[in-house]
Biopython code that builds the backbone (N, CA, C, O; Angstrom):
import numpy as np
from Bio.PDB.StructureBuilder import StructureBuilder

atoms = [
    (1, "MET", "N", (17.706, -63.050, -42.792)),
    (1, "MET", "CA", (17.637, -62.350, -41.525)),
    (1, "MET", "C", (17.082, -60.947, -41.769)),
    (1, "MET", "O", (17.470, -60.273, -42.724)),
    (2, "SER", "N", (16.174, -60.518, -40.900)),
    (2, "SER", "CA", (15.569, -59.196, -41.065)),
    (2, "SER", "C", (16.599, -58.103, -40.773)),
    (2, "SER", "O", (17.610, -58.341, -40.113)),
    (3, "LYS", "N", (16.321, -56.912, -41.274)),
    (3, "LYS", "CA", (17.208, -55.772, -41.049)),
    (3, "LYS", "C", (17.357, -55.501, -39.555)),
    (3, "LYS", "O", (18.459, -55.226, -39.081)),
    (4, "ASP", "N", (16.257, -55.575, -38.813)),
    (4, "ASP", "CA", (16.319, -55.317, -37.374)),
    (4, "ASP", "C", (17.199, -56.345, -36.661)),
    (4, "ASP", "O", (17.941, -55.991, -35.745)),
    (5, "LEU", "N", (17.125, -57.607, -37.069)),
    (5, "LEU", "CA", (17.963, -58.627, -36.435)),
    (5, "LEU", "C", (19.433, -58.438, -36.807)),
    (5, "LEU", "O", (20.316, -58.780, -36.019)),
    (6, "GLU", "N", (19.701, -57.909, -37.975)),
    (6, "GLU", "CA", (21.077, -57.562, -38.342)),
    (6, "GLU", "C", (21.595, -56.447, -37.439)),
    (6, "GLU", "O", (22.763, -56.453, -37.052)),
    (7, "ILE", "N", (20.736, -55.496, -37.107)),
    (7, "ILE", "CA", (21.106, -54.406, -36.200)),
    (7, "ILE", "C", (21.398, -54.964, -34.810)),
    (7, "ILE", "O", (22.338, -54.523, -34.149)),
    (8, "ILE", "N", (20.602, -55.924, -34.367)),
    (8, "ILE", "CA", (20.850, -56.573, -33.071)),
    (8, "ILE", "C", (22.229, -57.229, -33.081)),
    (8, "ILE", "O", (22.968, -57.119, -32.103)),
    (9, "LYS", "N", (22.581, -57.905, -34.162)),
    (9, "LYS", "CA", (23.900, -58.547, -34.258)),
    (9, "LYS", "C", (25.012, -57.500, -34.188)),
    (9, "LYS", "O", (26.021, -57.726, -33.520)),
    (10, "LYS", "N", (24.850, -56.363, -34.863)),
    (10, "LYS", "CA", (25.839, -55.281, -34.790)),
    (10, "LYS", "C", (25.962, -54.769, -33.361)),
    (10, "LYS", "O", (27.064, -54.529, -32.867)),
    (11, "LEU", "N", (24.829, -54.607, -32.711)),
    (11, "LEU", "CA", (24.806, -54.128, -31.337)),
    (11, "LEU", "C", (25.491, -55.120, -30.401)),
    (11, "LEU", "O", (26.210, -54.716, -29.487)),
    (12, "GLU", "N", (25.275, -56.400, -30.622)),
    (12, "GLU", "CA", (25.936, -57.429, -29.818)),
    (12, "GLU", "C", (27.461, -57.349, -29.958)),
    (12, "GLU", "O", (28.190, -57.493, -28.977)),
    (13, "ARG", "N", (27.928, -57.119, -31.180)),
    (13, "ARG", "CA", (29.373, -56.968, -31.386)),
    (13, "ARG", "C", (29.890, -55.731, -30.649)),
    (13, "ARG", "O", (30.976, -55.750, -30.071)),
    (14, "GLN", "N", (29.100, -54.663, -30.679)),
    (14, "GLN", "CA", (29.491, -53.409, -30.023)),
    (14, "GLN", "C", (29.589, -53.585, -28.504)),
    (14, "GLN", "O", (30.516, -53.065, -27.883)),
    (15, "ILE", "N", (28.651, -54.305, -27.908)),
    (15, "ILE", "CA", (28.636, -54.447, -26.447)),
    (15, "ILE", "C", (29.424, -55.670, -25.962)),
    (15, "ILE", "O", (29.709, -55.795, -24.771)),
    (16, "GLY", "N", (29.772, -56.567, -26.886)),
    (16, "GLY", "CA", (30.571, -57.730, -26.517)),
    (16, "GLY", "C", (29.808, -58.809, -25.780)),
    (16, "GLY", "O", (30.399, -59.580, -25.023)),
    (17, "ARG", "N", (28.509, -58.875, -25.990)),
    (17, "ARG", "CA", (27.701, -59.939, -25.368)),
    (17, "ARG", "C", (26.467, -60.192, -26.212)),
    (17, "ARG", "O", (26.009, -59.332, -26.964)),
    (18, "GLU", "N", (25.945, -61.399, -26.064)),
    (18, "GLU", "CA", (24.751, -61.800, -26.808)),
    (18, "GLU", "C", (23.502, -61.309, -26.086)),
    (18, "GLU", "O", (23.408, -61.389, -24.861)),
    (19, "LEU", "N", (22.556, -60.806, -26.851)),
    (19, "LEU", "CA", (21.257, -60.417, -26.314)),
    (19, "LEU", "C", (20.297, -61.584, -26.497)),
    (19, "LEU", "O", (20.328, -62.271, -27.518)),
    (20, "ILE", "N", (19.459, -61.798, -25.517)),
    (20, "ILE", "CA", (18.511, -62.905, -25.529)),
    (20, "ILE", "C", (17.185, -62.438, -26.114)),
    (20, "ILE", "O", (16.722, -61.340, -25.805)),
    (21, "SER", "N", (16.581, -63.251, -26.943)),
    (21, "SER", "CA", (15.242, -62.958, -27.449)),
    (21, "SER", "C", (14.235, -63.364, -26.383)),
    (21, "SER", "O", (14.222, -64.513, -25.941)),
    (22, "ARG", "N", (13.390, -62.424, -25.970)),
    (22, "ARG", "CA", (12.405, -62.675, -24.910)),
    (22, "ARG", "C", (11.038, -62.151, -25.314)),
    (22, "ARG", "O", (10.906, -61.332, -26.224)),
    (23, "HIS", "N", (10.024, -62.644, -24.612)),
    (23, "HIS", "CA", (8.671, -62.107, -24.738)),
    (23, "HIS", "C", (8.677, -60.691, -24.172)),
    (23, "HIS", "O", (9.435, -60.405, -23.245)),
    (24, "ILE", "N", (7.869, -59.828, -24.696)),
    (24, "ILE", "CA", (7.846, -58.418, -24.296)),
    (24, "ILE", "C", (7.613, -58.247, -22.789)),
    (24, "ILE", "O", (8.145, -57.313, -22.188)),
    (25, "ASP", "N", (6.840, -59.124, -22.182)),
    (25, "ASP", "CA", (6.565, -59.008, -20.743)),
    (25, "ASP", "C", (7.761, -59.396, -19.872)),
    (25, "ASP", "O", (7.788, -59.070, -18.685)),
    (26, "SER", "N", (8.749, -60.088, -20.444)),
    (26, "SER", "CA", (9.944, -60.506, -19.703)),
    (26, "SER", "C", (11.173, -59.695, -20.089)),
    (26, "SER", "O", (12.278, -59.975, -19.623)),
    (27, "LEU", "N", (10.987, -58.712, -20.921)),
    (27, "LEU", "CA", (12.100, -57.930, -21.461)),
    (27, "LEU", "C", (12.953, -57.294, -20.374)),
    (27, "LEU", "O", (14.172, -57.211, -20.524)),
    (28, "TRP", "N", (12.357, -56.853, -19.308)),
    (28, "TRP", "CA", (13.055, -56.131, -18.239)),
    (28, "TRP", "C", (14.025, -57.012, -17.456)),
    (28, "TRP", "O", (14.855, -56.487, -16.713)),
    (29, "ARG", "N", (13.944, -58.324, -17.599)),
    (29, "ARG", "CA", (14.735, -59.236, -16.751)),
    (29, "ARG", "C", (16.224, -59.291, -17.074)),
    (29, "ARG", "O", (17.029, -59.519, -16.172)),
    (30, "SER", "N", (16.610, -59.093, -18.312)),
    (30, "SER", "CA", (18.026, -59.213, -18.670)),
    (30, "SER", "C", (18.290, -58.464, -19.971)),
    (30, "SER", "O", (17.373, -57.935, -20.600)),
    (31, "HIS", "N", (19.543, -58.430, -20.356)),
    (31, "HIS", "CA", (19.916, -57.807, -21.624)),
    (31, "HIS", "C", (19.275, -58.631, -22.739)),
    (31, "HIS", "O", (19.680, -59.764, -23.002)),
    (32, "SER", "N", (18.277, -58.050, -23.383)),
    (32, "SER", "CA", (17.472, -58.834, -24.314)),
    (32, "SER", "C", (16.760, -57.938, -25.321)),
    (32, "SER", "O", (16.851, -56.711, -25.274)),
    (33, "TYR", "N", (16.052, -58.595, -26.228)),
    (33, "TYR", "CA", (15.242, -57.891, -27.217)),
    (33, "TYR", "C", (13.972, -58.687, -27.481)),
    (33, "TYR", "O", (13.888, -59.876, -27.173)),
    (34, "THR", "N", (12.995, -58.010, -28.054)),
    (34, "THR", "CA", (11.722, -58.639, -28.413)),
    (34, "THR", "C", (11.406, -58.280, -29.855)),
    (34, "THR", "O", (11.611, -57.143, -30.282)),
    (35, "VAL", "N", (10.904, -59.258, -30.604)),
    (35, "VAL", "CA", (10.488, -58.997, -31.986)),
    (35, "VAL", "C", (8.995, -59.280, -32.136)),
    (35, "VAL", "O", (8.416, -60.067, -31.387)),
    (36, "ASP", "N", (8.394, -58.624, -33.115)),
    (36, "ASP", "CA", (6.995, -58.896, -33.432)),
    (36, "ASP", "C", (6.927, -60.016, -34.480)),
    (36, "ASP", "O", (7.949, -60.605, -34.830)),
    (37, "LYS", "N", (5.734, -60.302, -34.972)),
    (37, "LYS", "CA", (5.565, -61.414, -35.921)),
    (37, "LYS", "C", (6.285, -61.181, -37.243)),
    (37, "LYS", "O", (6.527, -62.128, -37.992)),
    (38, "ASN", "N", (6.631, -59.916, -37.539)),
    (38, "ASN", "CA", (7.350, -59.589, -38.776)),
    (38, "ASN", "C", (8.854, -59.471, -38.577)),
    (38, "ASN", "O", (9.567, -59.005, -39.467)),
    (39, "LYS", "N", (9.341, -59.894, -37.407)),
    (39, "LYS", "CA", (10.765, -59.851, -37.052)),
    (39, "LYS", "C", (11.290, -58.426, -36.886)),
    (39, "LYS", "O", (12.487, -58.182, -37.038)),
    (40, "ASN", "N", (10.391, -57.483, -36.573)),
    (40, "ASN", "CA", (10.796, -56.122, -36.225)),
    (40, "ASN", "C", (11.099, -56.079, -34.735)),
    (40, "ASN", "O", (10.326, -56.603, -33.933)),
    (41, "VAL", "N", (12.208, -55.463, -34.355)),
    (41, "VAL", "CA", (12.533, -55.323, -32.940)),
    (41, "VAL", "C", (11.607, -54.270, -32.344)),
    (41, "VAL", "O", (11.581, -53.122, -32.788)),
    (42, "ILE", "N", (10.845, -54.681, -31.328)),
    (42, "ILE", "CA", (9.896, -53.767, -30.684)),
    (42, "ILE", "C", (10.282, -53.472, -29.238)),
    (42, "ILE", "O", (9.725, -52.559, -28.628)),
    (43, "GLY", "N", (11.225, -54.228, -28.680)),
    (43, "GLY", "CA", (11.678, -54.009, -27.314)),
    (43, "GLY", "C", (13.154, -54.309, -27.194)),
    (43, "GLY", "O", (13.677, -55.202, -27.861)),
    (44, "LEU", "N", (13.831, -53.546, -26.327)),
    (44, "LEU", "CA", (15.265, -53.711, -26.173)),
    (44, "LEU", "C", (15.665, -53.344, -24.749)),
    (44, "LEU", "O", (15.286, -52.284, -24.250)),
    (45, "ASN", "N", (16.421, -54.207, -24.098)),
    (45, "ASN", "CA", (16.907, -53.952, -22.747)),
    (45, "ASN", "C", (18.422, -53.881, -22.779)),
    (45, "ASN", "O", (19.100, -54.891, -22.967)),
    (46, "LEU", "N", (18.948, -52.676, -22.595)),
    (46, "LEU", "CA", (20.387, -52.449, -22.544)),
    (46, "LEU", "C", (20.785, -51.847, -21.208)),
    (46, "LEU", "O", (21.787, -51.138, -21.113)),
    (47, "SER", "N", (20.007, -52.127, -20.183)),
    (47, "SER", "CA", (20.249, -51.519, -18.878)),
    (47, "SER", "C", (21.615, -51.898, -18.328)),
    (47, "SER", "O", (22.088, -53.022, -18.495)),
    (48, "ASP", "N", (22.229, -50.936, -17.674)),
    (48, "ASP", "CA", (23.516, -51.112, -16.999)),
    (48, "ASP", "C", (24.676, -51.438, -17.920)),
    (48, "ASP", "O", (25.702, -51.937, -17.457)),
    (49, "LEU", "N", (24.544, -51.172, -19.203)),
    (49, "LEU", "CA", (25.665, -51.351, -20.117)),
    (49, "LEU", "C", (26.294, -49.982, -20.372)),
    (49, "LEU", "O", (25.591, -48.979, -20.494)),
    (50, "LYS", "N", (27.597, -49.952, -20.449)),
    (50, "LYS", "CA", (28.321, -48.698, -20.684)),
    (50, "LYS", "C", (28.357, -48.430, -22.195)),
    (50, "LYS", "O", (29.319, -48.782, -22.877)),
    (51, "LEU", "N", (27.314, -47.817, -22.691)),
    (51, "LEU", "CA", (27.224, -47.491, -24.111)),
    (51, "LEU", "C", (27.458, -46.002, -24.299)),
    (51, "LEU", "O", (26.818, -45.173, -23.652)),
    (52, "PHE", "N", (28.376, -45.673, -25.187)),
    (52, "PHE", "CA", (28.654, -44.263, -25.437)),
    (52, "PHE", "C", (28.058, -43.799, -26.756)),
    (52, "PHE", "O", (27.849, -42.605, -26.967)),
    (53, "ASP", "N", (27.790, -44.740, -27.631)),
    (53, "ASP", "CA", (27.185, -44.392, -28.933)),
    (53, "ASP", "C", (25.977, -45.292, -29.143)),
    (53, "ASP", "O", (26.114, -46.487, -29.408)),
    (54, "ILE", "N", (24.810, -44.709, -29.022)),
    (54, "ILE", "CA", (23.582, -45.481, -29.216)),
    (54, "ILE", "C", (22.856, -45.055, -30.494)),
    (54, "ILE", "O", (21.660, -45.298, -30.651)),
    (55, "SER", "N", (23.591, -44.422, -31.395)),
    (55, "SER", "CA", (22.977, -43.941, -32.636)),
    (55, "SER", "C", (22.387, -45.070, -33.474)),
    (55, "SER", "O", (21.464, -44.838, -34.255)),
    (56, "ILE", "N", (22.903, -46.284, -33.324)),
    (56, "ILE", "CA", (22.384, -47.424, -34.082)),
    (56, "ILE", "C", (20.906, -47.675, -33.767)),
    (56, "ILE", "O", (20.188, -48.248, -34.586)),
    (57, "LEU", "N", (20.456, -47.255, -32.597)),
    (57, "LEU", "CA", (19.063, -47.473, -32.205)),
    (57, "LEU", "C", (18.088, -46.685, -33.074)),
    (57, "LEU", "O", (16.910, -47.035, -33.150)),
    (58, "GLN", "N", (18.557, -45.638, -33.724)),
    (58, "GLN", "CA", (17.698, -44.858, -34.620)),
    (58, "GLN", "C", (17.132, -45.704, -35.755)),
    (58, "GLN", "O", (16.070, -45.403, -36.299)),
    (59, "GLU", "N", (17.846, -46.754, -36.099)),
    (59, "GLU", "CA", (17.440, -47.616, -37.214)),
    (59, "GLU", "C", (16.315, -48.583, -36.840)),
    (59, "GLU", "O", (15.710, -49.203, -37.715)),
    (60, "LEU", "N", (16.038, -48.709, -35.551)),
    (60, "LEU", "CA", (14.971, -49.609, -35.098)),
    (60, "LEU", "C", (13.656, -48.831, -35.074)),
    (60, "LEU", "O", (13.241, -48.323, -34.032)),
    (61, "LYS", "N", (13.023, -48.749, -36.208)),
    (61, "LYS", "CA", (11.843, -47.893, -36.407)),
    (61, "LYS", "C", (10.609, -48.349, -35.639)),
    (61, "LYS", "O", (9.708, -47.544, -35.402)),
    (62, "ASN", "N", (10.543, -49.606, -35.247)),
    (62, "ASN", "CA", (9.367, -50.134, -34.554)),
    (62, "ASN", "C", (9.573, -50.290, -33.056)),
    (62, "ASN", "O", (8.727, -50.859, -32.366)),
    (63, "LEU", "N", (10.688, -49.790, -32.555)),
    (63, "LEU", "CA", (11.015, -49.918, -31.137)),
    (63, "LEU", "C", (10.021, -49.122, -30.286)),
    (63, "LEU", "O", (9.877, -47.910, -30.450)),
    (64, "THR", "N", (9.341, -49.822, -29.376)),
    (64, "THR", "CA", (8.368, -49.155, -28.506)),
    (64, "THR", "C", (8.750, -49.223, -27.039)),
    (64, "THR", "O", (8.260, -48.428, -26.237)),
    (65, "ARG", "N", (9.629, -50.171, -26.670)),
    (65, "ARG", "CA", (10.107, -50.275, -25.286)),
    (65, "ARG", "C", (11.623, -50.326, -25.284)),
    (65, "ARG", "O", (12.241, -51.124, -25.989)),
    (66, "LEU", "N", (12.206, -49.452, -24.472)),
    (66, "LEU", "CA", (13.658, -49.375, -24.386)),
    (66, "LEU", "C", (14.049, -49.196, -22.930)),
    (66, "LEU", "O", (13.643, -48.228, -22.287)),
    (67, "TYR", "N", (14.829, -50.120, -22.415)),
    (67, "TYR", "CA", (15.328, -50.051, -21.046)),
    (67, "TYR", "C", (16.812, -49.707, -21.095)),
    (67, "TYR", "O", (17.607, -50.416, -21.713)),
    (68, "LEU", "N", (17.175, -48.601, -20.430)),
    (68, "LEU", "CA", (18.557, -48.151, -20.368)),
    (68, "LEU", "C", (18.947, -47.908, -18.918)),
    (68, "LEU", "O", (18.099, -47.911, -18.026)),
    (69, "ALA", "N", (20.236, -47.699, -18.694)),
    (69, "ALA", "CA", (20.694, -47.365, -17.345)),
    (69, "ALA", "C", (20.040, -46.060, -16.916)),
    (69, "ALA", "O", (19.694, -45.235, -17.761)),
    (70, "PRO", "N", (19.867, -45.866, -15.624)),
    (70, "PRO", "CA", (19.208, -44.656, -15.119)),
    (70, "PRO", "C", (19.797, -43.355, -15.649)),
    (70, "PRO", "O", (19.054, -42.403, -15.890)),
    (71, "ILE", "N", (21.103, -43.291, -15.834)),
    (71, "ILE", "CA", (21.704, -42.047, -16.330)),
    (71, "ILE", "C", (21.175, -41.698, -17.715)),
    (71, "ILE", "O", (20.891, -40.533, -17.995)),
    (72, "TYR", "N", (21.040, -42.704, -18.588)),
    (72, "TYR", "CA", (20.524, -42.454, -19.924)),
    (72, "TYR", "C", (19.065, -42.016, -19.877)),
    (72, "TYR", "O", (18.650, -41.139, -20.635)),
    (73, "SER", "N", (18.308, -42.613, -19.009)),
    (73, "SER", "CA", (16.902, -42.238, -18.879)),
    (73, "SER", "C", (16.763, -40.769, -18.523)),
    (73, "SER", "O", (15.903, -40.073, -19.063)),
    (74, "ARG", "N", (17.605, -40.297, -17.618)),
    (74, "ARG", "CA", (17.554, -38.876, -17.239)),
    (74, "ARG", "C", (17.974, -37.985, -18.393)),
    (74, "ARG", "O", (17.377, -36.931, -18.614)),
    (75, "ILE", "N", (19.001, -38.400, -19.136)),
    (75, "ILE", "CA", (19.456, -37.607, -20.278)),
    (75, "ILE", "C", (18.354, -37.506, -21.326)),
    (75, "ILE", "O", (18.099, -36.418, -21.842)),
    (76, "PHE", "N", (17.693, -38.623, -21.651)),
    (76, "PHE", "CA", (16.633, -38.594, -22.645)),
    (76, "PHE", "C", (15.455, -37.754, -22.183)),
    (76, "PHE", "O", (14.837, -37.061, -22.991)),
    (77, "ALA", "N", (15.140, -37.805, -20.916)),
    (77, "ALA", "CA", (14.051, -36.985, -20.389)),
    (77, "ALA", "C", (14.386, -35.509, -20.549)),
    (77, "ALA", "O", (13.526, -34.705, -20.908)),
    (78, "LEU", "N", (15.642, -35.155, -20.280)),
    (78, "LEU", "CA", (16.040, -33.757, -20.436)),
    (78, "LEU", "C", (15.985, -33.339, -21.905)),
    (78, "LEU", "O", (15.487, -32.260, -22.226)),
    (79, "LEU", "N", (16.495, -34.188, -22.793)),
    (79, "LEU", "CA", (16.488, -33.864, -24.220)),
    (79, "LEU", "C", (15.082, -33.746, -24.770)),
    (79, "LEU", "O", (14.806, -32.883, -25.604)),
    (80, "ARG", "N", (14.197, -34.603, -24.311)),
    (80, "ARG", "CA", (12.816, -34.590, -24.788)),
    (80, "ARG", "C", (12.130, -33.280, -24.415)),
    (80, "ARG", "O", (11.276, -32.798, -25.159)),
    (81, "ASN", "N", (12.490, -32.702, -23.281)),
    (81, "ASN", "CA", (11.876, -31.482, -22.816)),
    (81, "ASN", "C", (12.511, -30.212, -23.355)),
    (81, "ASN", "O", (11.979, -29.118, -23.172)),
    (82, "GLN", "N", (13.665, -30.361, -24.027)),
    (82, "GLN", "CA", (14.323, -29.185, -24.606)),
    (82, "GLN", "C", (13.602, -28.762, -25.875)),
    (82, "GLN", "O", (13.046, -29.584, -26.604)),
    (83, "ARG", "N", (13.625, -27.486, -26.113)),
    (83, "ARG", "CA", (13.088, -26.961, -27.380)),
    (83, "ARG", "C", (14.261, -26.533, -28.236)),
    (83, "ARG", "O", (14.960, -25.571, -27.921)),
    (84, "ILE", "N", (14.468, -27.257, -29.323)),
    (84, "ILE", "CA", (15.608, -26.971, -30.201)),
    (84, "ILE", "C", (15.118, -26.367, -31.490)),
    (84, "ILE", "O", (15.921, -26.052, -32.368)),
]
sb = StructureBuilder()
sb.init_structure("model")
sb.init_model(0)
sb.init_chain("A")
sb.init_seg("    ")
for serial, (resi, resn, name, xyz) in enumerate(atoms, 1):
    if name == "N":
        sb.init_residue(resn, " ", resi, " ")
    sb.init_atom(name, np.array(xyz, "f"), 0.0, 1.0, " ", f" {name:<3s}", serial, name[0])
structure = sb.get_structure()
């Protein structure tokens, strides 16, 4: 099992539900993930889940699409615009 898929399994334990593997174009439909031909996670849908610690996502180096609840999207937008 690839490192990214091991991270998905850890994340599933954290959220208490299984994530479905989907094509990148269908990722937005449900709690799911997408992998490329090398089994790297490139998409992840965690929308509407009550996640308080998303630090595990830092390990997904090839992640290009991430769907989160609207509150998280606003927080990330604010953080991205801050100068630290």
